[in-house]
Legacy VTK file of the C-alpha trace (Angstrom):
# vtk DataFile Version 3.0
C-alpha trace
ASCII
DATASET POLYDATA
POINTS 153 float
61.997 91.268 102.112
60.997 87.827 103.305
63.193 85.627 105.455
63.681 83.303 102.476
64.810 86.193 100.261
67.235 87.401 102.916
68.618 83.893 103.303
69.115 83.699 99.523
70.922 87.066 99.563
73.155 85.874 102.409
74.003 82.718 100.476
74.892 84.837 97.439
77.074 87.033 99.650
78.838 83.955 101.018
79.534 82.771 97.471
80.868 86.205 96.482
83.088 86.210 99.575
84.401 82.727 98.757
85.235 83.712 95.182
87.004 86.891 96.297
88.991 85.041 98.954
90.055 82.321 96.514
91.071 84.908 93.944
93.158 86.795 96.483
94.943 83.654 97.669
95.696 82.695 94.058
96.883 86.186 93.084
99.107 87.025 96.048
102.184 84.980 95.040
102.337 86.600 91.599
101.703 90.043 93.058
104.622 89.685 95.469
106.961 88.626 92.659
105.727 91.480 90.434
106.134 93.973 93.267
109.742 92.880 93.771
110.398 93.006 90.024
108.944 96.521 89.835
111.538 97.843 92.274
114.375 95.443 91.462
114.417 95.139 87.656
117.692 93.215 87.545
116.438 90.429 89.730
118.790 87.464 89.943
117.801 83.859 90.652
118.325 84.263 94.411
116.052 87.296 94.530
113.435 85.534 92.414
113.526 82.531 94.722
113.160 84.823 97.752
110.256 86.649 96.087
108.508 83.380 95.230
108.931 82.118 98.804
107.620 85.431 100.132
104.653 85.197 97.757
103.794 81.719 99.007
104.026 82.948 102.603
101.817 85.955 101.814
99.196 83.694 100.226
99.196 81.404 103.245
99.283 84.051 105.957
97.558 87.148 104.563
95.377 85.093 102.255
94.323 83.017 105.241
93.411 86.140 107.213
91.381 87.521 104.310
89.643 84.173 103.901
88.720 84.046 107.592
87.510 87.648 107.511
85.329 87.062 104.465
83.923 83.858 105.972
82.798 85.742 109.091
79.332 87.169 109.404
79.285 90.723 108.071
78.178 92.079 111.443
81.359 90.614 112.950
83.741 92.056 110.340
85.657 94.912 111.955
87.805 95.744 108.943
87.610 95.277 105.215
89.544 92.739 103.166
91.531 95.403 101.313
92.883 96.705 104.624
94.003 93.177 105.510
95.403 92.688 102.025
97.539 95.808 102.359
99.501 94.008 105.078
100.940 91.815 102.332
103.238 94.740 101.474
105.608 93.479 104.157
106.461 90.407 102.042
107.948 92.138 98.976
109.343 94.845 101.262
111.376 92.265 103.152
112.789 90.835 99.914
113.583 94.297 98.517
115.214 95.432 101.722
117.382 92.300 101.876
118.370 92.901 98.241
119.462 96.454 99.064
116.786 98.179 96.979
116.472 101.878 97.678
113.172 103.162 99.060
111.155 105.301 96.672
109.990 108.864 97.067
106.416 109.045 98.353
103.938 111.827 98.927
102.871 112.980 102.392
99.597 111.010 102.291
101.383 107.738 101.500
103.961 108.352 104.211
101.306 109.172 106.817
98.884 106.409 105.845
101.397 103.628 105.116
104.597 104.474 107.007
106.157 101.019 106.544
105.485 100.907 102.785
108.842 102.417 101.825
108.598 100.992 98.294
105.090 102.431 97.665
103.493 99.066 96.954
100.232 99.271 98.939
97.278 98.360 96.728
94.602 101.023 96.337
92.104 98.463 95.061
91.770 94.734 94.533
92.746 95.188 90.889
96.179 96.400 92.000
96.788 92.855 93.219
95.400 91.375 90.004
92.987 92.797 87.398
90.778 89.719 87.741
89.983 90.708 91.341
88.192 93.918 90.398
84.837 92.322 89.523
84.738 89.917 92.497
85.690 92.767 94.817
82.928 95.013 93.515
80.388 92.187 93.517
81.251 91.222 97.081
81.031 94.859 98.212
77.620 95.310 96.616
76.338 92.028 98.042
77.599 92.947 101.507
75.968 96.379 101.342
72.687 94.835 100.180
72.599 92.261 102.974
73.617 94.855 105.567
70.854 97.181 104.458
68.265 94.408 104.475
69.266 93.308 107.962
69.431 96.759 109.486
66.728 98.832 107.803
LINES 1 154
153 0 1 2 3 4 5 6 7 8 9 10 11 12 13 14 15 16 17 18 19 20 21 22 23 24 25 26 27 28 29 30 31 32 33 34 35 36 37 38 39 40 41 42 43 44 45 46 47 48 49 50 51 52 53 54 55 56 57 58 59 60 61 62 63 64 65 66 67 68 69 70 71 72 73 74 75 76 77 78 79 80 81 82 83 84 85 86 87 88 89 90 91 92 93 94 95 96 97 98 99 100 101 102 103 104 105 106 107 108 109 110 111 112 113 114 115 116 117 118 119 120 121 122 123 124 125 126 127 128 129 130 131 132 133 134 135 136 137 138 139 140 141 142 143 144 145 146 147 148 149 150 151 152
């Protein structure tokens, strides 16, 4: 692969990363509200307002961290965006806990892997946050793998 081809692949990766980051930031507020609704079906106006505020905070804070991670050079990325995204579980958890929602039963793996996720909300994939994130997540992952292989083979 020529230097020009590698540069083009890196630009494509950067575009994929930007699209994924933007999609995550846009989807997080709705995901937080949906997560609260899934465990608190009789959500009153106060709970909805708390969930919406938590969703905005998740988009700003966790979304910002994901955006910074995806903007970094791939050789400097020490974790993946889904791992960072899983930290957003604390936002609906806080709302549910304040509302008095009961924790859910979880299997041993979930308890060991995500001990603070007492409502079993941790996303297994980008599409668990929003279905529209599946394609950008896969595209970004493939682009990252391609660039990594080209750089290091």
